[in-house]
C-alpha positions as a Python dict, from the first residue, in 0.01 Angstrom:
ca = {
    (1, 'X'): (0, 0, 0),
    (2, 'X'): (-33, 362, -267),
    (3, 'X'): (-343, 392, -435),
    (4, 'X'): (-369, 653, -687),
    (5, 'X'): (-700, 810, -760),
    (6, 'X'): (-791, 685, -1093),
    (7, 'X'): (-862, 318, -1097),
    (8, 'X'): (-826, 92, -1406),
    (9, 'X'): (-1172, 94, -1692),
    (10, 'X'): (-1083, -208, -1889),
    (11, 'X'): (-1256, -467, -1873),
    (12, 'X'): (-1374, -421, -1509),
    (13, 'X'): (-937, -551, -1399),
    (14, 'X'): (-692, -379, -1176),
    (15, 'X'): (-382, -439, -1095),
    (16, 'X'): (-221, -431, -837),
    (17, 'X'): (190, -362, -905),
    (18, 'X'): (477, -491, -710),
    (19, 'X'): (819, -458, -672),
    (20, 'X'): (912, -787, -672),
    (21, 'X'): (791, -1164, -764),
    (22, 'X'): (765, -1238, -375),
    (23, 'X'): (649, -906, -259),
    (24, 'X'): (345, -997, -444),
    (25, 'X'): (307, -1334, -366),
    (26, 'X'): (307, -1249, -5),
    (27, 'X'): (41, -941, -71),
    (28, 'X'): (-85, -1277, -254),
    (29, 'X'): (-166, -1439, -3),
    (30, 'X'): (-218, -1226, 306),
    (31, 'X'): (-500, -1092, 57),
    (32, 'X'): (-662, -1432, 68),
    (33, 'X'): (-601, -1482, 442),
    (34, 'X'): (-786, -1179, 522),
    (35, 'X'): (-1092, -1272, 243),
    (36, 'X'): (-1374, -1236, 497),
    (37, 'X'): (-1571, -1571, 531),
    (38, 'X'): (-1896, -1506, 356),
    (39, 'X'): (-1717, -1380, 84),
    (40, 'X'): (-1774, -1463, -235),
    (41, 'X'): (-1641, -1821, -405),
    (42, 'X'): (-1248, -1683, -536),
    (43, 'X'): (-1085, -1831, -847),
    (44, 'X'): (-739, -1815, -780),
    (45, 'X'): (-632, -1806, -1165),
    (46, 'X'): (-252, -1860, -1325),
    (47, 'X'): (-131, -1904, -1647),
    (48, 'X'): (233, -2077, -1627),
    (49, 'X'): (292, -2331, -1374),
    (50, 'X'): (638, -2244, -1206),
    (51, 'X'): (359, -1967, -1134),
    (52, 'X'): (155, -2220, -1002),
    (53, 'X'): (408, -2427, -753),
    (54, 'X'): (520, -2009, -602),
    (55, 'X'): (146, -1996, -501),
    (56, 'X'): (171, -2356, -321),
    (57, 'X'): (400, -2321, -124),
    (58, 'X'): (323, -1939, 33),
    (59, 'X'): (-63, -1997, 65),
    (60, 'X'): (44, -2378, 280),
    (61, 'X'): (298, -2135, 397),
    (62, 'X'): (90, -1879, 560),
    (63, 'X'): (-142, -2163, 655),
    (64, 'X'): (-450, -2026, 407),
    (65, 'X'): (-745, -2245, 310),
    (66, 'X'): (-780, -2362, -92),
    (67, 'X'): (-840, -2611, -333),
    (68, 'X'): (-649, -2715, -649),
    (69, 'X'): (-911, -2786, -888),
    (70, 'X'): (-772, -2997, -1153),
    (71, 'X'): (-868, -3013, -1523),
    (72, 'X'): (-1081, -3336, -1520),
    (73, 'X'): (-1243, -3192, -1220),
    (74, 'X'): (-1348, -2803, -1292),
    (75, 'X'): (-1679, -2893, -1414),
    (76, 'X'): (-1723, -3029, -1047),
    (77, 'X'): (-1674, -2647, -858),
    (78, 'X'): (-1993, -2567, -648),
    (79, 'X'): (-1971, -2230, -777),
    (80, 'X'): (-2253, -2145, -432),
    (81, 'X'): (-1987, -2243, -211),
    (82, 'X'): (-1910, -1878, -22),
    (83, 'X'): (-1601, -1837, 110),
    (84, 'X'): (-1373, -2094, -58),
    (85, 'X'): (-1074, -2049, -284),
    (86, 'X'): (-1002, -2172, -557),
    (87, 'X'): (-692, -2175, -700),
    (88, 'X'): (-637, -2300, -1111),
    (89, 'X'): (-527, -2306, -1468),
    (90, 'X'): (-652, -1985, -1700),
    (91, 'X'): (-705, -2194, -1952),
    (92, 'X'): (-900, -2497, -1704),
    (93, 'X'): (-1168, -2165, -1639),
    (94, 'X'): (-1344, -2246, -1938),
    (95, 'X'): (-1470, -2539, -1809),
    (96, 'X'): (-1560, -2391, -1504),
    (97, 'X'): (-1767, -2073, -1740),
    (98, 'X'): (-1952, -2424, -1950),
    (99, 'X'): (-2075, -2524, -1556),
    (100, 'X'): (-2449, -2547, -1663),
    (101, 'X'): (-2550, -2319, -1342),
    (102, 'X'): (-2328, -2047, -1381),
    (103, 'X'): (-2539, -1822, -1639),
    (104, 'X'): (-2901, -1957, -1432),
    (105, 'X'): (-2724, -1724, -1097),
    (106, 'X'): (-2571, -1433, -1263),
    (107, 'X'): (-2860, -1216, -1053),
    (108, 'X'): (-2626, -1209, -786),
    (109, 'X'): (-2213, -1135, -703),
    (110, 'X'): (-2139, -1521, -696),
    (111, 'X'): (-1741, -1547, -798),
    (112, 'X'): (-1387, -1315, -847),
    (113, 'X'): (-1130, -1359, -1038),
    (114, 'X'): (-758, -1366, -855),
    (115, 'X'): (-444, -1335, -1203),
    (116, 'X'): (-123, -1400, -992),
    (117, 'X'): (46, -1289, -1347),
    (118, 'X'): (-81, -1208, -1695),
    (119, 'X'): (-33, -1371, -2004),
    (120, 'X'): (208, -1185, -2290),
    (121, 'X'): (-96, -1131, -2522),
    (122, 'X'): (-315, -944, -2466),
    (123, 'X'): (-599, -1181, -2693),
    (124, 'X'): (-544, -1450, -2480),
    (125, 'X'): (-659, -1231, -2160),
    (126, 'X'): (-924, -1088, -2350),
    (127, 'X'): (-1084, -1325, -2400),
    (128, 'X'): (-1060, -1480, -2052),
    (129, 'X'): (-1207, -1150, -1937),
    (130, 'X'): (-1521, -1107, -2162),
    (131, 'X'): (-1603, -1411, -2063),
    (132, 'X'): (-1635, -1399, -1757),
    (133, 'X'): (-1841, -1055, -1754),
    (134, 'X'): (-2096, -1252, -1979),
    (135, 'X'): (-2112, -1506, -1705),
    (136, 'X'): (-2146, -1280, -1419),
    (137, 'X'): (-2296, -1020, -1573),
    (138, 'X'): (-1993, -790, -1521),
    (139, 'X'): (-2027, -755, -1138),
    (140, 'X'): (-1721, -1042, -1037),
    (141, 'X'): (-1452, -840, -918),
    (142, 'X'): (-1171, -903, -1161),
    (143, 'X'): (-747, -796, -994),
    (144, 'X'): (-435, -809, -1119),
    (145, 'X'): (-107, -934, -878),
    (146, 'X'): (214, -826, -1124),
    (147, 'X'): (572, -725, -1005),
    (148, 'X'): (790, -541, -1177),
    (149, 'X'): (1114, -822, -1272),
    (150, 'X'): (857, -1009, -1412),
    (151, 'X'): (944, -1047, -1803),
    (152, 'X'): (666, -881, -1905),
    (153, 'X'): (730, -485, -1728),
    (154, 'X'): (1123, -527, -1963),
    (155, 'X'): (884, -359, -2230),
    (156, 'X'): (754, -104, -2085),
    (157, 'X'): (990, -4, -1853),
    (158, 'X'): (1005, -192, -1526),
    (159, 'X'): (1304, -46, -1416),
    (160, 'X'): (1189, 317, -1487),
    (161, 'X'): (876, 217, -1287),
    (162, 'X'): (1063, 61, -939),
    (163, 'X'): (1289, 363, -941),
    (164, 'X'): (1022, 613, -912),
    (165, 'X'): (838, 425, -627),
    (166, 'X'): (1208, 394, -438),
    (167, 'X'): (1198, 795, -509),
    (168, 'X'): (849, 844, -362),
    (169, 'X'): (890, 591, -35),
    (170, 'X'): (703, 330, -137),
    (171, 'X'): (793, -31, 41),
    (172, 'X'): (872, -360, -58),
    (173, 'X'): (546, -448, 100),
    (174, 'X'): (326, -157, -124),
    (175, 'X'): (213, -123, -416),
    (176, 'X'): (80, 61, -698),
    (177, 'X'): (-220, 43, -901),
    (178, 'X'): (-364, 321, -1190),
    (179, 'X'): (-536, 272, -1465),
    (180, 'X'): (-228, 482, -1678),
    (181, 'X'): (-48, 184, -1589),
    (182, 'X'): (-287, -109, -1663),
    (183, 'X'): (-296, 38, -2011),
    (184, 'X'): (102, 59, -2051),
    (185, 'X'): (43, -337, -1989),
    (186, 'X'): (-189, -393, -2282),
    (187, 'X'): (-33, -169, -2546),
    (188, 'X'): (314, -368, -2445),
    (189, 'X'): (83, -736, -2438),
    (190, 'X'): (-67, -578, -2780),
    (191, 'X'): (280, -518, -2931),
    (192, 'X'): (422, -803, -2900),
    (193, 'X'): (169, -982, -2989),
    (194, 'X'): (229, -834, -3320),
    (195, 'X'): (556, -1030, -3323),
    (196, 'X'): (528, -1369, -3280),
    (197, 'X'): (465, -1624, -3568),
    (198, 'X'): (376, -1902, -3233),
    (199, 'X'): (272, -1993, -2878),
    (200, 'X'): (376, -2227, -2707),
    (201, 'X'): (250, -2327, -2413),
    (202, 'X'): (596, -2304, -2148),
    (203, 'X'): (606, -2391, -1759),
    (204, 'X'): (729, -1991, -1662),
    (205, 'X'): (687, -1650, -1860),
    (206, 'X'): (1034, -1642, -1896),
    (207, 'X'): (1075, -1962, -2099),
    (208, 'X'): (770, -1782, -2289),
    (209, 'X'): (957, -1535, -2422),
    (210, 'X'): (1236, -1750, -2426),
    (211, 'X'): (1042, -1991, -2651),
    (212, 'X'): (795, -1726, -2874),
    (213, 'X'): (964, -1418, -2862),
    (214, 'X'): (1351, -1440, -3019),
    (215, 'X'): (1420, -1093, -2968),
    (216, 'X'): (1408, -1139, -2551),
}
């Protein structure tokens, strides 16, 4: 894994950028599998159902223990159950955030959030990140996993970044983390948001661009 020196500052989140979707998913599974059993509750979140299917497949293959949270049962989550991994759609997090005991426990580090992808527009992510900060007292670890073959990366030279990684000798299972990359993602999301007139829900990020971004 390649770490650059500067860390992302925006909303306490960092990005782990991989060359391909496969290497990204493999990394998610490895990170979850190696997570200490007495770690805070972890929410592994996704925006698109296709990503959920991919996560379920790789986590099952790697024998990672997790629980899928369906919308109607989100309020029943036990946020004090150390080491538990919950797979949850990002919009369902709202019901978790409304859990009546959540705010009373912000004095301690009780949960972390891994996002298996970015959403194409920034405001939708920003609202989630603001809510996490508000309810956890900015103590939660927030980590985004992304790959250079995702449609979003076409808007700021994903292929160029991949070529740079190859020239630097970075392997397929290694990632880059740098505030400049995180900021570039944010800027791309904001530019996309200014150009769209709709934000219809779709099964995948590819479908989202086809349906909501005519220039794609």
